[in-house]
N, C-alpha and C positions, 0 to 999 in steps of 0.2 A: 405476508407482503412484510419486506425491510426496506426503509429510505436510508439512504448513504449520502452522506453531504463530505466530500475533502475540501479539507482548507492546508496552509501553510507551505504553499508552493511559494517561487519568487523566483529573482533574480540573486544570483551568487557567483564568487568567484571562482576560479580553479582551486581546491582544497577547503572550502569553504563547508560550511553545514546547514541544514535545514531539515526541522523536524515538521512530516507530514501528519495532518491529523484526520481519521474518519469518524464522523459520529453517526451514530445508527438510532433509528427509531422502529416504532413497529412491533413485531413478533420480538418474543426474548431471542435479545444478541445474545446474550450465552449459550444457545443452542446452536450456534452454528462456526466452523471453522473459518478464518477470513484470510483471505488476500489481498497482498499490492501488485499490480502489473503496471506496465507502462507502455507507450505507443507513441510513434514519429510519424509525420507524415508520410502516407505512402506503404508502410508496413504493418504486421500484423502487432496484437495487443500481446505483450511479453509478461509472462510471469516472472517476480520479482524477490516474493519473499512470501510465506505462508503461515499461519501459527492457528493449533489445536485451539479448539474453544476453552479448555480451563487454562490456555499459556504456556502449557509444560512443553509442549512440542514445536521447533519453529524449522523451517527449511527456505535458503536462499537459492538464488540463481547464483552460478560460479562468479560472474563478474563483480557480485556485490558483496561478495563474504566477505566479513574483517570489515566490513568499510559501515552497512549498513545494520540495523539491528529492528525488528518487527515485535512491538507487544502490544498489548490489549489491559484496557479496565473495564470488565464486566461491570462493575457495581457503576461504572459512569457510563456503559454504550459506547468505547472508545477502543478504539485501534489507533495505533502509531505506528510511523513508520522512520527512526531518526537515522540520517542519511552524513556519514563524515566523508570526508577526504574527496569530495564531488569533482568529478573529472566529465568534460567535455560531452562526451557519449553519454551522460546519464542525462543529459537535455531530452525531457520527452514530456507528455502528459503523465499524471498518475492517476491511477484508479483506483479504490479499495471496492472489495467485493464479499459477498459470502458465498459458502462452499455448501452444495445441498448434498447433503450427505448420503441420499438415497440416489440420487443422478448420478454424483461424483461431477457433476459440473456446478462453475460459477454461476448464479443465476440470477444474483442481484448486484446491481452494480451502481455506485456515484456518479456524478457528470465530472468528475475527472480536476485536477489542479496542475497546471502549467509549472514545470520546472525547468529553470534557462540556467547553465554551468558557462561563464565567459572563460575564455582564455585568456 
């Protein structure tokens, strides 16, 4: 069992920045690749960024490449999503999740944090 708590969301103007944090507790955090997802009302939850267990490999959806940076600190059981040059279309609830390496599915999720970008 892994418990995840996101924080750092808020209201920001277009072009601004936010840093989301994901605090993990429970099983060994460093065992899990991590991902950030986002969801807007009435739509599916979409993948934003992913990071390997070691932090050596990162992955991004095309719309955030060059603007968002995913990172992790296994010693602190933390994952982060640095979001720069924010746009109104980035407005969503952002979730962190752990990847089950056996099933290939993200199976532990946080409660989400709201990010709102005003135009």
